[in-house]
C-alpha positions in Angstrom: 0.0 0.4 0.1 1.1 4.0 -0.8 2.8 5.1 2.0 0.8 7.6 3.7 3.1 8.9 6.5 3.5 12.2 4.2 0.4 13.3 4.2 -0.7 12.2 7.8 2.9 13.8 9.4 2.5 17.5 7.3 -1.3 17.5 7.5 -0.6 17.6 11.7 1.8 20.3 10.9 -1.2 22.5 9.0 -3.3 21.9 11.5 -5.1 19.0 9.7 -5.9 15.7 11.4 -7.2 13.0 8.8 -9.7 10.4 9.7 -8.8 6.9 8.5 -11.8 7.0 5.8 -10.3 10.7 4.3 -6.9 8.8 3.5 -8.1 5.9 1.8 -10.5 8.5 -0.2 -7.1 10.3 -0.6 -5.0 6.9 -1.8 -7.7 6.3 -4.6 -7.9 9.7 -5.9 -3.8 9.3 -6.2 -3.8 5.9 -7.8 -6.8 6.9 -10.4 -4.9 10.5 -11.0 -1.8 8.5 -12.0 -4.2 6.0 -14.0 -5.0 8.8 -16.2 -2.3 10.7 -16.1 -0.8 8.2 -18.5 -3.9 9.0 -21.0 -4.4 12.6 -20.9 -2.0 15.3 -19.4 -3.9 16.0 -16.1 -1.0 17.2 -14.1 3.4 16.6 -14.4 3.5 16.1 -11.3 3.3 12.1 -10.8 5.6 10.9 -7.9 3.3 9.8 -5.1 5.0 12.0 -2.4 4.6 15.7 -4.5 1.5 14.8 -5.2 0.4 14.5 -1.5 2.2 17.6 -0.7 2.0 20.0 -4.0 -1.4 18.9 -4.8 -3.6 17.4 -1.9 -2.0 18.9 0.8 -1.5 22.5 -0.8 -5.2 22.5 -1.6 -6.0 22.0 2.3 -4.2 24.7 3.2 -7.0 26.7 2.1 -8.9 25.4 5.5 -6.5 27.8 7.7 -8.9 30.5 6.6 -11.7 29.4 8.5 -13.9 30.3 5.5 -14.9 26.7 5.3 -16.3 25.9 8.6 -19.5 26.3 7.4 -22.4 25.1 4.9 -21.3 27.3 2.1 -21.5 27.1 -1.7 -17.8 26.8 -3.4 -17.0 26.7 -7.0 -13.1 25.9 -7.9 -12.6 27.7 -11.3 -10.3 26.0 -13.5 -10.2 23.2 -11.4 -7.9 20.8 -13.4 -7.3 17.8 -11.9 -9.9 18.5 -9.0 -7.5 20.9 -7.2 -8.2 22.3 -4.6 -12.0 21.6 -4.8 -12.2 17.9 -4.2 -9.6 17.4 -1.4 -11.6 20.5 0.0 -14.8 18.4 -0.3 -13.4 15.0 1.2 -12.0 16.9 4.4 -15.7 18.8 4.5 -18.4 17.1 3.6 -20.8 19.7 4.4 -19.7 21.9 1.3 -21.6 22.3 -1.7 -19.2 22.0 -4.3 -18.8 22.8 -8.0 -15.9 21.9 -10.0 -15.7 24.0 -13.4 -13.1 23.0 -16.4 -13.0 24.3 -19.9 -11.4 20.6 -20.7 -14.1 17.8 -21.1 -11.7 15.0 -20.8 -11.0 16.4 -17.6 -14.3 16.7 -16.4 -15.0 12.8 -17.5 -11.8 12.3 -15.3 -13.4 14.3 -12.1 -17.0 12.5 -12.6 -14.9 9.2 -12.1 -13.2 10.7 -8.8 -16.5 12.0 -7.4 -18.4 8.3 -8.5 -15.4 5.9 -6.7 -15.0 8.4 -3.6 -18.8 8.4 -3.2 -19.0 11.9 -2.6 -22.2 13.9 -2.9 -23.2 17.5 -3.2 -20.2 18.0 -5.7 -20.8 18.4 -9.4 -18.2 18.3 -12.0 -19.1 21.0 -15.1 -17.2 21.4 -18.5 -17.2 25.0 -19.8 -15.4 28.3 -19.9 -15.7 30.7 -17.2 -16.4 33.7 -19.5 -19.6 32.3 -20.7 -20.9 30.7 -17.0 -20.5 33.7 -15.3 -23.0 35.3 -17.3 -25.2 32.5 -16.7 -28.2 33.8 -14.2 -27.8 30.0 -12.4 -24.1 30.6 -11.4 -23.4 34.8 -11.8 -22.9 35.8 -8.0 -24.4 32.6 -6.7 -21.4 31.9 -4.7 -20.1 32.3 -1.1 -16.8 31.6 -2.2 -14.9 30.7 -5.5 -11.2 29.1 -5.4 -8.8 29.0 -8.2 -5.3 27.6 -8.9 -5.5 28.2 -12.4 -2.6 29.6 -14.1 -3.4 33.3 -15.4 -2.4 36.7 -13.9 -4.4 37.9 -11.2 -6.6 40.6 -12.9 -6.9 38.4 -15.8 -8.2 35.2 -13.1 -10.2 37.9 -11.5 -12.2 38.6 -14.2 -13.2 35.1 -14.4 -13.7 34.8 -10.7 -15.0 37.4 -9.3 -18.7 37.2 -11.5 -19.3 34.2 -9.6 -19.4 35.9 -6.0 -22.4 36.7 -4.3 -21.7 39.9 -2.4 -20.2 39.7 1.1 -18.7 36.2 -0.3 -14.8 35.9 -0.9 -12.6 34.8 -3.9 -9.2 32.8 -2.9 -6.5 32.8 -5.7 -4.1 30.5 -4.7 -0.9 32.0 -6.0 3.3 31.9 -5.9 5.5 33.7 -3.3 6.6 36.5 -5.7 2.7 37.9 -5.6 3.7 41.4 -4.9 3.8 43.2 -8.5 1.1 41.2 -9.8 -1.1 42.1 -7.3 -0.6 45.7 -7.2 -1.2 45.3 -11.4 -4.5 43.7 -10.3 -5.7 46.3 -7.7 -7.7 48.5 -10.7 -9.2 45.2 -12.0 -10.5 44.0 -8.6 -12.1 47.0 -7.7 -13.6 47.6 -11.5 -15.2 44.1 -10.7 -16.5 44.6 -7.4 -13.7 43.2 -5.1 -11.0 44.5 -2.5 -8.0 42.5 -1.2 -9.0 41.7 2.6 -5.8 39.6 2.8 -2.6 38.0 1.6 -1.6 35.0 3.9 1.7 33.3 3.3 2.0 29.7 3.3 4.8 27.2 3.5 4.9 23.3 2.4 6.2 21.9 5.2 9.6 19.7 4.2 9.7 21.2 0.8 9.9 24.2 2.4 7.8 26.2 -0.9 6.1 29.3 0.1 2.1 29.9 -1.8 0.2 32.6 -1.3 -3.2 32.6 -0.8 -4.9 35.9 -2.1 -8.5 36.6 -0.2 -10.9 39.2 -2.3 -14.2 40.3 -0.6 -16.8 41.1 -3.0 -18.1 44.3 -1.4 -20.7 45.3 -4.3 -22.1 43.7 -7.3 -20.1 43.3 -10.7 -21.7 45.0 -13.7 -22.8 43.4 -16.0 -20.2 44.4 -18.7 -18.2 41.5 -17.1 -16.8 38.9 -17.6 -16.5 40.1 -21.0 -16.6 36.9 -24.0 -14.3 34.5 -24.0 -10.9 35.6 -25.1 -11.6 39.2 -24.3 -10.1 39.1 -20.8 -7.0 37.3 -21.7 -6.4 39.6 -24.7 -7.2 42.7 -23.4 -6.7 42.7 -18.9 -8.4 45.1 -17.2 
């Protein structure tokens, strides 16, 4: 059986104490991730220990914000292999979770993960953020939007803030060298109805990688001009 000590030991350092059934779910998740990764490109991280730390435990650093302790409605935009949405759901079963990704093959993978792990209250949806952010079923309907998607924060904010209801939060998971990117995004965040509440740094134990969590509060409704049609946010960032 795969060694679980990394998850357990580092989890404790991050104030996460795993239950036995949660560890079992992460083991199934990891094996399916490695299996599917041979067919489609889900992640460049293939080593068991690195998957545990850089995907699973990194996703769970969000729990220390205290924002996921109640039954909140969450959408993970550009979820890829399900990060951070699926790890959050494994630990916090009460979350109402949507996983959104533009590549249908990844959505098929995520639906198998949801089925094999027996998770309820979670749905994987194929689509672009620019389109779903204008859909009245999704627009400003979420307490929390999370994203580890690789895009500059000003672009990512246009993808994500339209989903957030007033007084909700958008949490962008970023690298440690964030100051210039954050400063360049302040105008976009303001235009989209948000304000930066906190910049929090997280060090992943044992590998000493430092990441940042940019916590943005939604203080007013997003103008109906945003998000702009597909491609526009990236081509002409706010």
